[in-house]
Structure formats: structure tokens, C-alpha cells
N, C-alpha and C positions, 0 to 999 in steps of 0.2 A: 720802236713803239708798236708797229703793226705785228711784228713777230711775237712780242711779249703778250699782246692782247690775244693773239691766236692760241698761244700756249695756255693761257688762262682759261679760254673758252673750251679747251679740250677736256677740262675737269669740271664736273657739275658743281662740286662743293666750292671750288675756287671761284667759279662764275657767280654764284650766289653771294659769296663773301665779298668779292670786289664790288658787285652791284650795291650791296649794303653799305660798304665803305664810301663809295661815290655819293650815294644818296645822303648819308649822314654828314659827310664832309661838306657838301653843298648847303645842307640845312643849317649846320652849326656855324659855318663861316658867314652865311647870309644873316643869321641872327646876331652874330657879333658885329658885323658892319652896321646893321640897323640900330644897334644899341648906341652907336655914336651919331647916326644920322637923325634919328627921331628927336632927341633932345635939342639938337641944333635947329631943326625945322620948327619945332614948337616955340622957339623964341620969336618967330615971325608969323606963324599960322597956327590956329587952334585945331588940334586933331582929336577925334573921338576914338572910342574903342576899336571901331572898324577901320577908319582911315589910318590909324597908327600902324597897321600892318602892311600898308601899301609899299613902303620902302623895303621891308623885309622880303616881300614877294618879288619886288623888282630885282633885288640882288640875287634871289633864287633863280629867276629866269636867266639873267646874264650868266651866272656861274654854270647853270645847267647846260645852256647852249654852248658855252665855251668848252665845257668838259666833253660834250658829245662831239664837237668839232675836233678835239684832240684825239679821243679814243677811237673815232670812226673815220679816220683818214680824211678829215675836212668835208664830210658829207653828212646830211641829215635824213635822207630818205629811209634808211634802214631803221631809223628811230621814230618812225611814225609821222614824219612831216610830209605827208602825201595825201592825195584825195582818197577818201574811203571807198572800199570795194565791198560788194556782196552784202549790203546793208539795206534793210527796209526800215526807214525812220518811223513810219506809223506803228509798225509791229514792235520796234525797239522801245518806242515811247510808252505803249501800253504795258509791255513787260516791266519797264523801269518803274512806272507808276505803281504797278502791283507790288514790286519789291519795296518801294518807298513806304506804302501803306502798311505792308507786313512788318517791316523792320521797326517802324514807329510804334505799332501796336505791341509787338513782342518786346521791344525795348522798354516801353512804358511798364509792361507787366513785370519784367525782370528787374529793372533798376529803380523804378519809382514805386511800383506796387509791392515788390518784395525786398530788394536790397535796402532801399531807403527806410522801410519800416522796421526791418530786423537789425539793421546796422545804422541807427540814427546818428546824425552829427549836427553840431551847432552851426556848421558852415553850410549855408544854403545858396551860396553865390552861383549864378548861372550867367549866360550871355545877357547883356543889358537889353531891355525891350523898349526903352524910352528915347533911343537915339534917332536921328533923322533917317527916315525911310530911304532917302536917296543915297545915304552913306552905305546902307546895307545892299542896295541894288548894285551900286558901282563897285564897292570894295569886296563884297562877298559873292553875290550872284555871278558877276562877270570876271573881275580881276582875279579873285582867289581861284575860281574854277579853272581859268586858263593857266595861271602860273603853277598851281599845284599839279595839274596834269602834265605840264611840260617836265616837271621833276619826276613824278612817280610813274607816269605812263610813257614819258619820252625817254629820259635818261635811265632810270632804274629798270623798267621793264624792257626797254630797248636793248640794254646790255645783255639781257637774258633771252632774247628772241630765239636763240638757237636751242633753247631748252623746251620749246613748245611741244615736242613729241614725248617728253617725259611727263607723265600724268599721274595724278593722285585724285581719286574720287571724281574722275572725269574732267578735271581741270589741270592745265599744265602747271609746272613748277613756277614758271614766270608769272602766270596769272595769280596764283595763290600768294606768292611772295610780294607781288606788287600791291595786292589788296591789304596784306598784313602791314606792309611798310606804310601805306597811306593811313591806316588806322593808327599806327604807332606815332605818326607825325603829330597827332593831337594829344600826346601825353604832356605836351607843354602846358596844357590847361591846368595841370596840377600846380605847376610853378606860378601860374597866373592866379592861383587861389580859388579855383573852382571847387565846388563840392565833389567829394569822391564819387557819389552815386551819379552825378551829372557827367563826370568824366567817363565813367563806365558806359553810360548811355550813349555818349558821343562816340566813343571808341567802337562800340558795337555797330552803330549806324554807319560810321565812316568806313569801317572794314568791309561791311556788306556792299556799300556803294562802290568802294575802291575795287573790290573783286569783280563786280558787275561791269564797271568801266574797263577793267583790265581784260575781261573776256571779250568785250566788243572791240577793244584796241587790237587784240590778237586776231580776231575774226576778220576785221576790216583792214588790218595792216596800217591803220591810221589812228592818230590821237584825237581826231575830230569827233568821232562818236563818243569818246571818253569825256571830252569837254562838254559835249551836249548833255550827257547823262549827269555829269557833275552839276551843271547849271540847273537841270531839271530837279535834282534832289534838293538843291538849295532853295529853289522857288517853292516847290510843294511843301518842304519842311517849314518854311517861314511864312508862307501865305496866310495861314490862319491868324497869326499874330498881327500881320499887317492889316488884314481885313477888320479885325477887332479894333485896332487903333483908328482906322479910317472911320469906323462906325461909332467911335467913342465908347466902346464897350470895355468895361474894366477887365484887365488881363489878370487871371488868377495866379497866385504865387504857387510854386510847386512845393 
């Protein structure tokens, strides 16, 4: 196995291809296993839109860690499971918040202000806003942030760490691909019946966030800053809706 992995990593194209395969494989198998687990659990416990994804993400973590263990000779350190280095959290926080605000503003202009207006659709479904706030905090802010980073910045980016010196527009191939992969993970929203413009808006934001998280993952050699950025994006992105609900202010429909 070690010899085969070494041969693969000698070729840039093969490295990217195998990283993509591993990421998609874990994602698809996790979804398949969750499709059996969720209906079974719902016979005994009521699940909402957010908590329904918990089992999918659980399988994603298990399979990601098992795959890393197999392809990396039973160790995890090279895949970001170490303490972060060379990181100033206050500076990273300010930069991340700047990116969050910019992506939300630009995304609204592109996909709600332009795309939605010129390519109207009867389907206006987006994420539900009337579900328990605690479900969002536990399932999205915390659980999703951790599990999705283990897959995208742990397994996928970790497999391409050796490509960090191959750059395009100042970013390494591994950072760019990790960001694109993370954005593409949200294409499943189409299958969930979300509006096309909303899916585009989400893909735009998650790709930017994923690229920023990947950059700090590479800079720090750890997935911890990536998880922190992911949580920060989720908090800042959903905070206005939560505040409006707590103040009993009517949430406008998009």
C-alpha cells in the first residue's frame, strides 16, 4: 500500500484524481448508510432538517478517519491532526469576518439580486428558519463544522499536502482543490429540492469559505484553524436570523 501511494503522489494529476475519488467515495457511502439509519431512528425519535444529517456526518467522520489510517500508514499527524503552528487567532478572526461579509454581500448581489431576477423559478425553497435554534447550534455550527473539515481538510487536502509548492494565483493546488471540493459537497441541495439560485448562492459562499479554511490548514499544518473558520462562518451567517427570531421579528422571504 505504501509503495502504491508513493507512486501516485509522484504524479500531480493522479494525486488530485485519487484525492477526489477518496472524498467522493466517503461522501457517497456515508450518504448511502445514512439513508438506512435515519428512517430507522425516526421510528423512535423525531428528527428535524438539521438533526437528520447527524448520522450522515457521523459515518463521514468514521470513514474519513479509517481511510486516512489506511493510506497514511496508520498515522494522522500528516493529515492535520496536530496542534496549529504560526497562527494568530485574532488576526485570522478579523480576516475571516471580512471574507464572510464580502462573500455574503457579493453572493446576494450575484444570486439574489441578479440570477434570481433574470432567471426566476417557482421553486423558492431554502433552509428552514423555523426549526429549534439548539438544533442549528449543535448540528450545524459544531457537528457539521468538525465533521466536514475532517473530510475536506483532513482526508482530501491531507492526501495532496505534497502539492503545496505547486501554485496557481498564489494558492497551492491542494488549497484550491480542497476549496472547490467543499463547495461541490453542497450540490446535494439540488437533490433536496432547494431553489437553483439558493444553491448557487450556497456554493459560492462555501467555496470561498472552504478555500480560506484550506489556506489556514496549509499555513498551520493543522485542521484546527479550519474548523474554527468553519464555525465562525456558520455563526456569522446565521446570527441575523437567530437574533430576529429571538426578538420576534418577522423573517422576510427571499
